[in-house]
N, C-alpha and C positions, 0 to 999 in steps of 0.2 A: 349317889350311885356311880360306880366306876364303869367306864365304857371300855370293853376289851378291844384291843387294837391288834391288827395283823402284825406278825413278827417282821422286823426289819430284815433287809438283805443280810446285814452283818450278823444278826441273831441266828438266822437260818444257816449261815455259813459256820458259825461256831457250833451250833447243834450238830451239823453234819460231821464236822471234824471230831467232836467228842464221841459221836455214835460210831464213826469209823475206827477210832482209836481203840474201842473195846473189841474190835474184830481183828484188826491187823496191828502188828508191832510197828507202829509209825513213830518217827521222831523227826523234828525239824532240823533243817540245815540252813545256815546263814547264806543269804543270796548275795552274789557279787555285784548287785546293782539294784536300784530302787524300782525298776520297771518289771522285774520278775514276779511271777506268782509265787506264793509260799512253796518252799521246797520241802516236801514231806517224804522222807526216805522210808522204805519198807524193807526190813531185814530178810524177807523171804526172797528178795531179788539179790543175786550175787553176780554183779556185772563183771567182776574181775576174778571169778572163781578159779580159773585155770592158770592165772599168773601171766603178767606182762612186765618186761623190764627193758630199759630203764623207764622212769617217769620223770616229769618235770613239774609244772604247776598243775596239781591235780584238783579237779572240781568234782563233787559228788552231786548228781541230780537224781530225781526219782527214777527216770527212765534210762540213765546212762552214767558212766564215769568217763571223764575226758582228761587227758594230759596235754596241757597247752604249752606251746613252746615259749620259753623265756629268751632273754638275750644272751644265751650261752653259746659256746662254740659248737656248731653243728657239723662242720665239715673238717674239723681238725687242723685248721690253718693258724690256730692261736689267736684268732680275732672273734669277738662275740658276734653272733648272728641272731637276728630277730625275724623269724619266719611269719609271725603273726597269725598262725593257724595251729590247730591241734596236731600233735605228733601221733596220737592214737585216740580212738574213742571205742569204748567197750560197753556192750549192753546185752542183757538177757531178754529174750522174747518168749513170753508164755502164750499158750494157746488162748484163743479168744473165748471167753465164757459169758460175758455180759453183753448187754445191748450197746449199740452205737451211742456215743455221747452226743449231745446236741451240738450243732455247728457253732463256732465262735469266731470272732474276728482275730486274725493273726496280728501280732504286734509288729512295729518297726523293729528290725533286728537289734538285739541287745548285745551288751559287751560286759567286760569287767570294768566298772566305772572308775575304780581307783587306778587301774593300769592304763586305761584310755586317757586319763587326766595327765599322765606323765609320758604319753606317746609310746607305751609299751604294748598296747593292744589296739586293733582296728575298731572302727565303728561301722554303722550301716553305710556311711558315706564312702568308705573304701570300696565297697562292692557296687555302689550306684554308678560310678564312673560318669560324671555329669556330661550329658550330651549324647551318649550312645543310644538312648531310648528313642531319640528323634531321627536316628539314621536307620532306615529300613534295612540296609544291607547287613547291619550287625545287631539290630534290636531283637531279632528272633533267635533262631537256633545257634547262631555263631557268636554270641556274647557269653562272657563268664557270669555265672550266677552264684548265689550262695548255696553250695551243695551240702545238704544235710548229711552228716555221718550217721547219727541215730535219727531215723525218719519220724516225722510227726505221727504217722499212722500207727507205728509201733508204740510210741509213748501214749497215744490216746487210749490204748488198751488199759492203761493204768488209771489215768484221770485226765480231765481237761487241763489241770495245772501242769501235769507232766508233759502234755503235748505242747502247751503254750511255751514252756521253758526249753523246747528244742530250738526255738528261733533265736539263737545266739551265735555270735561269731566263734564262741568257744566250742561249737559243735558243727563248724562249717569250713569248707575249703573252696577256693574258686574252681568251678566246674563248668565246662561247656554246656549250654542249655540243652542241646539235642542229646547229649550223653546223659545228663542228669535226668531227663524225662524219657530216656530210651533204655539203653543197656542197664544203667544203674538202677532205674526204677523197676525193671523186669527182675533183676536180682533181688531187690528189696521185697518184691511181691512173692518171689519164690521162698525167701527166708520165712515170711509169715505163714506160708503154706506148710513149710516143714515144721514150724512151731505148733501149728494146729494138728499136724499128724503125730508128732512125737511128744507133745506136751510142753516141751521147752527146748530152745536152742540158744547158743551164745554166739555173739559176733564181736570181732575186733576189726576195725578198719582205720584207714588213715592214708596220708600222702606218701608218694615215692618221688625222689629226685634222683635221676639216673647217674649224675656225676656228683651227688651230695651237695651241689650248689644250684639254687634256682636260676633258671635262664629267663623267666618271665615273671613280672610282678604286676599286681593289680592295685590301682590307686593313683592319685595325683600328688603333685608336689607338696601340698599342704596337709596330706593325710598319711596315716601309718599304712605303709604298703604291705599287702599280703602276698606271699609267695604262691605262684601257680604251680601245682604239682604236675610232673610229667605223666604220672599215672596214679591210680588210687587202688589200694589193696583192700580185700575183704576176706577174712577168715571166718568160716562158719563151723561151729563145734556142737556135737550132740553126744549125750551119754548113750551107751549101748550095754548089753548084758556083759560084754567082755571088757568094757572100759569106756572108750570114746571113739568117735569117728569124726574126721575133719575134711573140709574142702577149702582150698585157698585159690583166690583169684587175683590177677593183676590186670586192671582195665586201663589202657592208655587214655590220658585226658586230652590228647591232641589228635585222636584218631579221626580221619576224614569221615564225614557222615555217610554211612553205608549200612546195608543190612547185615548185622552180625548178631550172633546169639552169645549170651554170657558164658555158656559152657566152653566156648572156644578159647576163653582166657583162663581156663583152669591151669594151675601150676602147683609147684610144691611149696610147702611152708618154708623149707630151707631157702628157696629163691627169694621169698619175701624178706626173710631175715637178712640175707646177703645184701639186698638193696636198701633196707631201712636201717640196719644196725640194731634193730629191736630183737628181743628174744621172747618167744611165746611158750605156753605150757610150762612155765617155770615152776609151777606147783606140782608137776607130775614127776614120776620116777624117770631118771635119766634114760633108761632103756626105752621106755615108752616114748619119750621125746624123740630119740633117734629114729625109731621106726615110723612114727607118725609124720615127722617132718620131711622124711624122704619120699612120702607117697606122692604119686601123680606127677613125677618129673618126666619131661620129654615124651609125653603121650601124643599119639596121632589125634587128629580131630575126631575120628570115630571113637577112639578110646576115651577121650574126654567126655563126649556126649554120653557114652554108656556109664562112665563113672558117676556123672551127675544124676543120670536117670535112676541108677541103682541106689543112690544115697537116700 
């Protein structure tokens, strides 16, 4: 007589994937390292729907798409530059419909294993900066941390695997801790509120270097150094009955710690393009691009607050 056994963890996982695949149009994507969870892409998410150009080393994850900087010429001086951070990260946020996923242990930050092996991508050690954690003067708000571009909370709306795979240097830039946990987090929270209100919103974010050449680098002599952005941009897009509506923000990464609201950093998309060399809304009609990219330039603080509150 055969004794029935409880299904193994692997069997339960396979059953769950097979069940889910009958509901959602999922397909797998090769992971850039052996520490990632399986990357299961869902075609109902269109992270780059509105168009972004140019792109470099593009990686597709369940919760986001990232264009990681290679050793190309970023500042036009004829010499290759390796910023070791993403140029842009794009993601769609849908309204929350399911329960919270169970808590899980975050991994040590991952990388592209093949690029890291040839010193073309950083690892977690770049961001650790050995010794700073023991210095109380810099171990808290004033040290640079791994600043998520696509946040874990957004990815967790898709699955645990999607959230787990946000913990990669392919999705991070050096960001001051107080800003990461302050202004930036407040804006991230507002984005999820907008998604819950409108059903879906899109985000494009990434680093800005004001003179096209990084002034500060993170990492030590034996590590791949990551460029510290002077500022970080975030563009939020939603569909409307008439087409679309956008908000663009530029938040300084070296801002002294003080009480500020994210609406104070509202700007035009044209300004973001000017500072980054990127082009947005490239899938849209040129006239729509001209109109939308000129919005919210040179507003007063009160006008910025009203523009964000009306959105």
